ZAGUKOL-609268 format. One record per residue (C-alpha): y, z, x; residue in one letter. Coordinates in steps of 0.5 Angstrom, whole numbers, plus 2048, in hexadecimal, padded with zeros to 3 digits. Last residue first. Layout:
N
+-----+-----+-----+------+
|   Y |   Z |   X | code |
+-----+-----+-----+------+
|   Y |   Z |   X |    A |
...
+-----+-----+-----+------+
//
This chain:
160
+-----+-----+-----+------+
|   Y |   Z |   X | code |
+-----+-----+-----+------+
| 832 | 80F | 7F9 |    X |
| 82D | 80A | 7F5 |    X |
| 827 | 807 | 7FA |    X |
| 827 | 7FF | 7FB |    X |
| 821 | 7FB | 7F8 |    X |
| 81E | 7F4 | 7F9 |    X |
| 819 | 7F2 | 7F6 |    X |
| 815 | 7EC | 7F8 |    X |
| 80F | 7E7 | 7F4 |    X |
| 809 | 7E5 | 7F4 |    X |
| 808 | 7E8 | 7FB |    X |
| 803 | 7ED | 7F7 |    X |
| 808 | 7F1 | 7F4 |    X |
| 80D | 7F2 | 7F9 |    X |
| 812 | 7F7 | 7FA |    X |
| 818 | 7F7 | 7FE |    X |
| 81B | 7FE | 800 |    X |
| 823 | 7FE | 802 |    X |
| 826 | 806 | 803 |    X |
| 822 | 809 | 809 |    X |
| 822 | 802 | 80D |    X |
| 81E | 7FB | 80C |    X |
| 819 | 800 | 808 |    X |
| 813 | 7FB | 807 |    X |
| 80E | 7FC | 801 |    X |
| 808 | 7F9 | 7FE |    X |
| 807 | 7FA | 7F6 |    X |
| 801 | 7FC | 7F2 |    X |
| 801 | 7FD | 7EB |    X |
| 7FD | 802 | 7E8 |    X |
| 7FC | 800 | 7E0 |    X |
| 7FB | 804 | 7DA |    X |
| 800 | 800 | 7D7 |    X |
| 802 | 7F9 | 7DA |    X |
| 7FF | 7F6 | 7D5 |    X |
| 803 | 7F8 | 7D0 |    X |
| 80A | 7F6 | 7D3 |    X |
| 810 | 7FA | 7D2 |    X |
| 80C | 800 | 7D6 |    X |
| 809 | 807 | 7D6 |    X |
| 805 | 80B | 7DA |    X |
| 803 | 806 | 7E0 |    X |
| 801 | 809 | 7E6 |    X |
| 806 | 804 | 7EB |    X |
| 803 | 805 | 7F2 |    X |
| 806 | 804 | 7F8 |    X |
| 803 | 801 | 7FE |    X |
| 804 | 801 | 806 |    X |
| 7FD | 801 | 808 |    X |
| 7FD | 807 | 80C |    X |
| 804 | 809 | 807 |    X |
| 800 | 809 | 801 |    X |
| 804 | 80C | 7FC |    X |
| 802 | 80F | 7F5 |    X |
| 807 | 80E | 7EE |    X |
| 808 | 811 | 7E8 |    X |
| 808 | 80D | 7E1 |    X |
| 80E | 808 | 7DE |    X |
| 811 | 802 | 7DD |    X |
| 816 | 7FD | 7DB |    X |
| 818 | 7F5 | 7DA |    X |
| 81D | 7F2 | 7D8 |    X |
| 81E | 7EA | 7D8 |    X |
| 819 | 7E7 | 7D3 |    X |
| 818 | 7EE | 7CF |    X |
| 820 | 7ED | 7CE |    X |
| 820 | 7E5 | 7CC |    X |
| 819 | 7E7 | 7C6 |    X |
| 81D | 7ED | 7C4 |    X |
| 824 | 7E8 | 7C3 |    X |
| 820 | 7E3 | 7C0 |    X |
| 81C | 7E8 | 7BB |    X |
| 824 | 7EA | 7B9 |    X |
| 826 | 7E4 | 7B8 |    X |
| 82A | 7E2 | 7BF |    X |
| 832 | 7E0 | 7BE |    X |
| 834 | 7E6 | 7C1 |    X |
| 82E | 7E7 | 7C6 |    X |
| 832 | 7E6 | 7CD |    X |
| 82E | 7E8 | 7D2 |    X |
| 830 | 7E9 | 7DA |    X |
| 82E | 7ED | 7DD |    X |
| 827 | 7EB | 7DF |    X |
| 821 | 7F0 | 7DF |    X |
| 81D | 7F6 | 7E2 |    X |
| 81D | 7FE | 7E0 |    X |
| 818 | 802 | 7E5 |    X |
| 815 | 80B | 7E3 |    X |
| 812 | 80E | 7E8 |    X |
| 80E | 814 | 7E9 |    X |
| 80A | 818 | 7EF |    X |
| 80F | 81E | 7F0 |    X |
| 814 | 81C | 7F5 |    X |
| 816 | 818 | 7EF |    X |
| 815 | 80F | 7F0 |    X |
| 81C | 80C | 7EC |    X |
| 81C | 804 | 7EB |    X |
| 823 | 802 | 7E9 |    X |
| 824 | 7FA | 7E7 |    X |
| 828 | 7F3 | 7E6 |    X |
| 827 | 7ED | 7E8 |    X |
| 82D | 7E7 | 7E7 |    X |
| 82F | 7E4 | 7E2 |    X |
| 82A | 7E1 | 7DC |    X |
| 82D | 7D9 | 7DC |    X |
| 82C | 7D9 | 7E4 |    X |
| 825 | 7DB | 7E4 |    X |
| 823 | 7E2 | 7E4 |    X |
| 81C | 7E2 | 7EA |    X |
| 821 | 7E0 | 7EF |    X |
| 81D | 7DA | 7F3 |    X |
| 819 | 7DC | 7FA |    X |
| 812 | 7D9 | 7F9 |    X |
| 80F | 7DF | 7F8 |    X |
| 815 | 7E2 | 7F2 |    X |
| 81B | 7E5 | 7F3 |    X |
| 81F | 7EB | 7F0 |    X |
| 824 | 7EE | 7F5 |    X |
| 828 | 7F4 | 7F5 |    X |
| 825 | 7F8 | 7F0 |    X |
| 828 | 7FF | 7EF |    X |
| 823 | 805 | 7F4 |    X |
| 823 | 80C | 7F1 |    X |
| 81F | 811 | 7F5 |    X |
| 819 | 814 | 7F8 |    X |
| 817 | 80C | 7FD |    X |
| 818 | 811 | 804 |    X |
| 819 | 80D | 80A |    X |
| 812 | 80C | 80E |    X |
| 814 | 80C | 817 |    X |
| 817 | 812 | 815 |    X |
| 811 | 815 | 812 |    X |
| 80D | 812 | 817 |    X |
| 811 | 815 | 81D |    X |
| 812 | 81D | 81A |    X |
| 80A | 81D | 81A |    X |
| 809 | 81A | 821 |    X |
| 80E | 81F | 823 |    X |
| 80A | 825 | 820 |    X |
| 803 | 821 | 822 |    X |
| 807 | 821 | 828 |    X |
| 808 | 828 | 829 |    X |
| 802 | 82B | 826 |    X |
| 7FE | 82B | 82D |    X |
| 804 | 82E | 830 |    X |
| 805 | 834 | 82C |    X |
| 7FD | 835 | 82C |    X |
| 7FC | 836 | 833 |    X |
| 802 | 83B | 833 |    X |
| 7FF | 83E | 82E |    X |
| 7F8 | 83E | 832 |    X |
| 7FB | 841 | 838 |    X |
| 7FF | 846 | 835 |    X |
| 7F9 | 848 | 831 |    X |
| 7F5 | 849 | 839 |    X |
| 7FC | 84C | 83C |    X |
| 7FA | 852 | 837 |    X |
| 7F3 | 852 | 837 |    X |
| 7F4 | 851 | 840 |    X |
| 7F8 | 858 | 83F |    X |
+-----+-----+-----+------+
//
């Protein structure tokens, strides 16, 4: 009888000790919304607060996608672009200045509040093979703010 009683006591102690850890894990998950999903660019500003795209370039637009299995892709640019009067070479230059894309893997570090994009391919040759570290802040479950070293601020809204 004491053997059964001892086993029950041990089981009860294990359950009671595990409760605070489980509650803490749930609280941490609730405080860190999930980055996985598709996000659209709401705004893109420089460190001085000015928009990344000029008035003639139009509004910033873009999409970033984080998959559950560790892949990401990002496309960013300016919406307005009339290249109809430009030569093919000039049009290509205008497009490359106003549109930027890259893809690869990513790792998330909740302790430092950073996401690192491991770039496999990019419209910019200098990005290929690099690790791009972004600090992140969630402003609610559907608003993500990314900053590459404080030089820019990108605000993303979750696509629904």
